[in-house]
Steps between C-alpha positions, in 0.01 A plus 500: 500500500860489620430673833190286554649153435878521531539419868237224484672341199841542655388328819349213299822455302716529808309207653527310172872534439621582852735767369400864525728622220381231258141576598551867427643420154210266426245763613663761280504263206132420556407869495720555194316229311156638593602849395647367178178316423301819564733700274451240227123562518392201710206577721574392857171447689647368825853634548545320833411159351731556204784607731465185709476276196817655354675479840410128539626434151827675572547293818423182302748606229760557777435144631544359150821692437643392835416135432643519145830624647504240776437750777256446785164661420383792718217441739156404375233771461265305726755474783393764752699363791766772485434808700488805276597726784843329515561592137354848481720800497428824681146613423609863523714447190238315293317802351830658393617177337169458325499860374860476377421172327200651330692805386774282354240289325332805355835631377561171315142489372542848351811380316325189369207709384731718290688215330449448127229232441737216392740571785219515754344177370831312520573636847147413630510151356842427656472682832131479581384186324820306563562389143851421386665710232446218250129467593458877472674505162272225373189673627601840353639357174845658549852377564618400844782759477237769437309394809821506702578846372151634564495360856850645561386842381200488732708383796757778443222757491343356817834497686572854389161612628548321836846644536359849442217426743742372766755773433768259388754593230421326171678170457553445873259214545700191608302252282588686182820428323660758278499410128836448344562655164662286235872538494534557882 
């Protein structure tokens, strides 16, 4: 599915948001949500249609977030006036980028699949369904601190797996901050 629809979906999203990096992130998120639905047992009859529906919803969510923060909204989905060729990167690099992206996704998916059930559920609700920690806690019937802890555990395992995949020393990721022990 990835090889068949990635470039097409990426082109659609690049025209929609007029930013190749954002489009790539949205495409990856769209595929992640389809794969997550399949892993949860959902039968996907038309993967292409579901990918586009998810992608459109992600673009719409981006518009709403931008408006809520007082930022100008990205370009409309229906605006095809921009030339895609002006935004596209080198086509010779595209298969490598797609393959690397898929391999990274599969590395994360393998980690998520091995998480304990409660940890996996909290992680999926927060990261894939977009629920807040409080909404997740209410849905799962657990404390918000428990959700935060479960999501943190899952994120740490994902970062560790990505670091191993990328050949980076553990703890080197710039977005991670070292935990301070009490008394330090």
